[in-house]
N, C-alpha and C positions, 0 to 999 in steps of 0.2 A: 741947710748946710750940706754940701756934698762931701762925702768921705773919699779922700784920695788914697788909693791903694797901690802898693808895690807887690808884684807876685814873684816869688823866688822858687823855682823848681827846675831841675835839670832836664825835664821832659817837655819838649815844645808842645806836644798835643795837650798835655795837662794845663800848661799856661794858657793855651788858646781856649780851652774849655772853661777855665775859671774866668778869663776875660769876657767871654760871651755871657756867662751867668751874671757877673758883677756889673758889667756895663749896661745890662738890661734893666737895672734898677735905677729909678729916678734920683736916688740920693747917693749913688756910688759911681766912681770913675776910676779906671785903672790908669795910672800915670807912668808906669814903667814895668819892665820885666827883667829878671836876672836868671841866668842859666847856672850859676854856681853861688856858693855862699859868700865868697870874697866880693864878687860883683854886687851881691845883694847889699852888703854893708856899705860899699862905695856909693851905690845909687841912693840908698836910704839917707846917707849923710848929705848927698848933693840935692836930692829932690825934696827932702823933708816930707814924706807922705804922712798921712794920719795913721796908717796901719800897714803892716807888712804881713803877707801870708807866706810862711816859710815851710818848705819840705824839710824832713829830717835828713835824709841821705843825699847830700849834694857834694860835688867835687870841691876841693880847696878848703872850704869850711863847711861843717855840717850845720843843720838847722838849729841844734842846741847851742852851738857856739855863736851863731848869728843872733839868737835870742839873747844870750848873755851880753854880747857887745852892744846891742841896740836897745834892750829893755832892762838890763841888769842894773844893779846899784851903782856901778861905775860909769854908766853911759852918760856922756856929756849932755846930749840932747835926746832923752828917752823917747822911744817910739813904741807904740802898741804893736805887739807881735802875736799873731795867731798861728800856731803850728798846725799844718794840714798834711797828713801823712798816710801811708799805707800800713805802717808798722804800729801795732797797738800794745807794745810792751809797757808794762807798768813803770819800769825804770825811766823810760822816755818821758812818760807823763810827769812823774815826780821831778825829774831834772828840768824839764821845760818850765814847769810852774815855779820851781825854785829860782830859775834864771830870769823870771819876770814875765813869762808868757801869759797872756790874758785869754787864752783859749787853746784847746787841743782837740782837733777834729780829725776824724778818719775820712779819707777820700770816698770811701764807699757809702758814707752817710747821706750823700745826695745834695743837690743844689739848695734845697730849702734850708737845710741846717747850715750850710756855708753862709748864706745870707743872714740867717739868724745869729750866727757866730760873730760876724762882722758887726752887726748892730748891737749885740750884747757887749762886745769889747768897747765900742764907742760910748756905750752907756755906763761904762765902768764896771761891768759884770764879767765873770769868767764862765764861758760855756765849754763843757767837755762833752764829747760824743756820748750819747746815751748808753751805747754798748759798754763803754769804758766806765761810766758812772755806776751802772748796775754792778759790774764786776768788782769795782773798788769798794763799793758799799757792802757787798756780800762778804768781802774779805774782812772788812772792819767789823761786821756783825757776827763773825764766826765765834763759836764758844770760847771763852777764856779759860786759861789753866785753872785748875781747882783751887790752887793756893791764892789766887787773886780774887777779891770781892767782885761780884757781878753786879753792875748798876741796876737799880730797880727800873723796870719799864715805866714809861709815863702812863698815867691812868686815863681812862676814858673821860673823866671829868675835866681833864686838862686839854681835851681836844676841842679847839675852837671852830672846827670846820662843820659845814652842813653835810648831809649825806651825799649830795652831788659833788661837793668839793673834795670829799674823801675819795670818791670814785675817780675824780680827775687826778688827785694826788697819787693814787695808786698807779694810774697809767703813766704818769710822769716818772715814777720810781721804776717802772718797767722799761723806761727809755724811749717812750713815744714822743714825737714832736707835736706841736700844736695841730698841724694838719692831720696827723695820725690820730690824735685824741678826738678831733672833730669827726673824722670818719667813723671811729669806733662808737661814738655816742650820738651820731647823726645830728651834729651841730656844726656851725660854720667855724673855720679856723679862727676867725676874729672873735667869736664867742668863747672858744676855748682859750684864746690868749687872754681875754678879760678875766675868765675864771682863774687862770694861772696867776695873773697879777693880784687878784684878790686874795688868793691862797698865800702868796708871798707876803702880802701886807699883814694878814692875820697871824702868820707864823713868825713874822719879823725876820725873814730870810731874804737874801739878796737875789737869788736866782733859782733855777730849776734844780741845781745840785742840792741846795738847801732844802727844797721840798722833798727830794728823794731821800735825803738824810733823815729828815723827820719821819717819813714813812717807814724807814727801816728801824729807826730807834723806837718807834711806838709799836712795832710789830705789825703794822698795817700791811706792809709789803710781804712780810713773812707768811701772812695768812693766805696769800694768793696762790 
């Protein structure tokens, strides 16, 4: 199956770059481009793409409103939306996800993560740029006020991972992609991907964010 994609960004060079990256994949094709948010909504409703890549700051309607209209609970024909932006404000991330986005990627994350984000969204997962994941998890793992009980960390006995898998989980928690994990450990990206899938199955989590959360909750990432 080929994933049909609509690109919404007010910068023509960005749209062209995304089109080149996505059209180079055998399972993806760009079916339309929009230069503003209102046009994105109109084209999405006319073309019925499988997925919309939406920038945050666009004329007429911003990417957050586009996400709400196309992927939110009131959308008549919901469409998967992945937000791809330069702006990494936490409020944007929370609002986009609350409005139904199935991914939040930074433009500087590179083409590999863009492709991975599209595939994750089509598989029913939510991919957030590793830089944002690490920051959000660090804020969640910050010390709690003294008057609130601090949850007990998970014990080593509850750790189902092998030494190699813990190593990979730590790299995922640091925000590395499969290709970067492979380069770090001198294994192929495909092998890294297989390890990540096995880790997800063992931890019963849906995606890389779940692996990173586990690494922070158990203290594995904090030891790095």
